[in-house]
C-alpha positions as CSV (number, residue, x, y, z in Angstrom):
1,M,6.9,-0.9,2.7
2,A,10.0,-2.6,3.9
3,T,13.8,-2.7,3.6
4,S,15.8,-5.7,2.4
5,G,17.0,-8.2,5.0
6,I,16.7,-11.7,6.5
7,G,14.3,-12.9,9.3
8,E,10.9,-14.2,10.0
9,D,7.6,-12.2,9.9
10,K,4.7,-12.9,12.1
11,Y,2.0,-11.1,10.1
12,R,2.8,-12.2,6.5
13,N,3.1,-15.6,4.8
14,F,5.1,-16.5,1.7
15,L,8.2,-14.7,2.7
16,Y,10.6,-17.4,3.7
17,G,11.0,-21.2,3.6
18,E,11.4,-23.8,0.9
19,G,8.5,-22.5,-1.1
20,E,10.3,-19.2,-1.6
21,K,13.7,-20.4,-2.4
22,D,13.3,-19.6,-6.2
23,T,11.2,-16.4,-5.7
24,K,12.4,-13.4,-7.8
25,W,12.5,-10.4,-5.4
26,R,12.4,-6.9,-6.7
27,Y,15.3,-5.8,-4.6
28,G,17.3,-9.1,-4.6
29,S,16.2,-10.7,-1.3
30,P,13.0,-11.0,0.9
31,P,11.9,-7.7,2.5
32,N,12.4,-7.2,6.2
33,Y,9.3,-5.7,8.0
34,D,10.9,-5.4,11.4
35,A,10.7,-1.5,11.5
36,V,7.1,-1.4,10.1
37,N,6.0,-4.2,12.5
38,K,7.2,-2.2,15.4
39,L,5.4,0.9,14.1
40,F,2.2,-1.3,13.7
41,E,2.4,-2.7,17.2
42,E,3.0,0.7,18.8
43,G,0.3,2.6,16.7
44,R,-2.5,0.2,16.1
45,T,-5.9,0.8,17.6
46,K,-7.1,-2.7,17.5
47,V,-5.5,-5.9,18.7
48,W,-7.4,-8.8,17.2
49,P,-7.6,-12.2,19.1
50,S,-5.4,-14.8,17.7
51,G,-7.3,-17.0,15.1
52,S,-10.2,-14.4,14.7
53,L,-11.6,-13.6,11.3
54,E,-10.2,-10.0,11.7
55,E,-6.6,-11.2,12.4
56,K,-6.9,-13.7,9.3
57,V,-8.1,-10.8,7.1
58,Q,-5.4,-8.5,8.4
59,N,-2.6,-11.0,7.7
60,L,-4.0,-11.8,4.2
61,V,-4.0,-8.1,3.3
62,K,-0.5,-7.6,4.6
63,T,0.7,-10.8,2.6
64,W,-1.1,-9.5,-0.5
65,E,0.6,-6.1,-0.2
66,M,4.0,-7.7,0.4
67,E,3.7,-9.8,-2.8
68,M,2.4,-7.0,-4.9
69,F,5.2,-4.6,-3.8
70,N,8.1,-7.1,-3.7
71,K,7.6,-10.1,-6.1
72,T,8.4,-9.5,-9.7
73,C,7.3,-12.9,-11.3
74,F,3.5,-13.5,-11.2
75,D,4.1,-17.3,-10.9
76,D,5.7,-16.4,-7.4
77,Y,2.4,-15.0,-6.1
78,K,0.9,-17.4,-3.5
79,S,-2.0,-15.1,-2.1
80,V,-3.7,-14.6,-5.5
81,D,-4.7,-16.6,-8.7
82,P,-2.6,-14.8,-11.2
83,K,-4.8,-15.9,-14.1
84,N,-8.0,-14.6,-12.9
85,F,-7.0,-11.7,-10.6
86,T,-8.3,-8.2,-11.2
87,F,-7.8,-4.9,-9.3
88,S,-9.8,-1.7,-9.3
89,L,-9.6,1.5,-7.5
90,N,-12.6,3.8,-6.7
91,G,-14.8,2.2,-9.3
92,M,-12.3,2.5,-12.1
93,K,-12.1,-0.2,-14.8
94,P,-10.6,-3.4,-13.3
95,V,-7.0,-4.2,-14.4
96,T,-5.2,-7.5,-14.6
97,L,-1.8,-8.1,-12.9
98,E,-0.1,-7.5,-16.3
99,E,-2.0,-4.0,-16.6
100,M,-1.0,-3.2,-13.0
101,N,2.6,-3.7,-14.0
102,K,2.2,-1.3,-16.9
103,L,0.7,1.4,-14.6
104,G,3.9,1.2,-12.6
105,G,2.9,-1.2,-9.9
106,G,3.3,-0.6,-6.2
107,Y,2.2,3.0,-5.0
108,N,1.5,4.1,-8.6
109,T,-1.4,1.5,-8.9
110,F,-3.0,2.8,-5.6
111,L,-2.6,6.4,-6.6
112,Q,-4.3,6.3,-10.1
113,T,-6.3,9.4,-10.7
114,T,-8.6,11.0,-13.3
115,L,-7.5,14.5,-12.5
116,P,-6.1,16.6,-15.3
117,E,-2.2,16.2,-15.2
118,K,-1.7,19.9,-14.3
119,F,-3.4,19.2,-10.9
120,R,-1.5,16.0,-10.1
121,V,0.9,16.9,-7.3
122,Y,1.9,13.2,-7.5
123,N,1.6,11.9,-11.0
124,P,1.7,8.1,-11.2
125,A,2.1,8.4,-15.1
126,E,5.4,9.9,-14.6
127,E,6.7,7.6,-11.9
128,T,8.3,4.2,-12.1
129,V,7.9,1.5,-9.5
130,D,11.5,2.3,-8.3
131,S,11.0,6.1,-8.2
132,A,7.8,5.7,-6.3
133,H,9.6,3.3,-3.8
134,V,12.3,5.9,-3.3
135,A,9.8,8.7,-2.7
136,F,7.7,6.9,-0.1
137,T,10.5,5.1,1.8
138,T,12.3,8.4,2.0
139,A,9.2,10.1,3.4
140,F,8.3,7.2,5.7
141,P,11.7,5.7,6.9
142,R,9.9,3.7,9.5
143,G,7.3,2.4,7.0
144,F,3.7,2.8,6.3
145,A,1.8,0.6,8.6
146,L,-1.5,-1.2,8.0
147,E,-4.3,-2.2,10.3
148,V,-7.8,-3.7,9.7
149,L,-10.3,-1.6,11.7
150,Q,-13.4,-3.7,11.0
151,V,-14.4,-6.7,9.0
152,Y,-17.9,-6.6,7.7
153,S,-18.0,-10.0,6.0
154,G,-15.9,-13.0,5.7
155,P,-14.9,-15.1,2.7
156,P,-15.7,-15.7,-0.1
157,V,-16.4,-11.9,-0.3
158,I,-14.3,-10.1,2.3
159,V,-15.3,-6.5,3.0
160,Y,-13.1,-4.6,5.5
161,K,-12.2,-1.1,6.7
162,F,-8.5,-0.1,6.9
163,R,-6.0,2.4,8.2
164,H,-2.6,3.1,6.8
165,W,-0.3,5.4,8.7
166,G,3.3,6.5,9.0
167,Y,5.6,9.4,10.4
168,M,6.7,11.7,7.7
169,E,10.3,12.0,8.8
170,G,11.8,12.6,5.4
171,P,11.0,15.0,2.4
172,F,8.5,14.3,-0.3
173,K,8.4,15.8,-3.7
174,G,10.1,19.0,-2.6
175,H,8.2,19.3,0.7
176,A,10.1,19.2,4.0
177,A,9.5,16.5,6.6
178,T,6.9,17.5,9.3
179,G,7.5,14.6,11.7
180,E,3.7,14.2,11.9
181,V,1.6,11.1,11.5
182,V,0.1,10.9,8.0
183,E,-2.9,8.6,7.6
184,L,-5.0,7.0,5.0
185,H,-8.4,5.4,5.6
186,G,-10.6,3.4,3.2
187,M,-12.6,0.4,2.4
188,S,-11.8,-2.7,0.4
189,I,-13.4,-5.9,-1.0
190,F,-11.4,-9.1,-1.5
191,E,-13.0,-11.9,-3.3
192,V,-11.4,-15.4,-2.8
193,D,-11.8,-18.7,-4.5
194,E,-12.3,-22.2,-2.8
195,H,-8.5,-22.3,-2.2
196,M,-8.6,-18.9,-0.5
197,K,-6.7,-17.4,-3.5
198,I,-7.6,-13.8,-4.2
199,V,-9.3,-13.3,-7.5
200,K,-10.7,-9.8,-7.2
201,V,-9.6,-6.7,-5.2
202,E,-11.5,-3.3,-5.1
203,F,-10.2,-0.3,-3.1
204,F,-12.2,2.7,-2.2
205,M,-10.2,5.7,-0.7
206,E,-9.4,9.3,-1.1
207,R,-5.7,9.6,-2.2
208,G,-5.8,13.3,-1.1
209,E,-5.9,12.3,2.5
210,L,-2.4,10.7,2.0
211,L,-0.9,13.3,-0.3
212,G,-2.3,16.2,1.6
213,G,-0.5,15.1,4.6
214,L,2.8,14.7,2.6
215,M,2.5,18.3,1.1
216,K,2.0,20.1,4.4
217,G,5.7,20.7,5.0
218,A,7.4,23.8,3.7
219,S,8.6,24.0,0.1
220,L,12.3,23.1,0.0
221,D,12.9,25.9,-2.4
222,G,12.2,28.4,0.3
223,S,8.7,29.3,-0.7
224,A,5.7,28.8,1.6
225,A,3.8,25.4,1.3
226,V,0.4,25.6,0.0
227,A,-2.3,25.2,2.5
228,A,-3.8,21.7,2.1
229,P,-7.5,22.7,1.7
230,A,-6.4,24.7,-1.3
231,C,-4.8,21.9,-3.2
232,P,-7.0,21.0,-6.2
233,F,-6.2,17.3,-5.8
234,L,-8.1,17.1,-2.5
235,T,-11.4,17.2,-4.5
236,G,-10.5,14.2,-6.7
237,T,-11.7,10.8,-6.0
238,G,-8.6,9.2,-7.7
């Protein structure tokens, strides 16, 4: 998550420079990650040595997320092989970049679920990439930081554990801000080719961990917020 701006970024590649002069950015210019980088540096639990496998994996994941969220033309992606790339969540059927786009991209891709629609407190089928962006940037004005907690294997099959977190300082889907840290933990597998281009991504995480934290605040219509353990989406594996 980021806001539009100009600058350099020490954790992500393919943002600036000659190679990006013709890049088509979703919001008109390269994103600025200064705020979320500050959040990351203040809240991370691991500081990986420069040049370590863990640092390289962390930067690869941050670069990949940046491109997925902010570049609108597949030909502008530098971290993946667009022709062979697939993504899957929690064992669901793998999808191509084009199919990810049809799902709404961005947060909608990561919050896919098999729950019946009446239980979807956040329904990606009803959200666009822009409406999702507004919802989450409003809830997390300082961003939603990512750190790699552990790397279990290196390329060509990279397996790692991650943590996402942010401060809920804005409302979300009719629920008031709590000011509390909202976290999301999970595992992921990245497969890369001989050129270190990502060809396959698999994520395993419980979306209820994220959404439960965002639904804790009081309902903005004045009614009491539903206690998180009672929310039916918490039992879904998304």
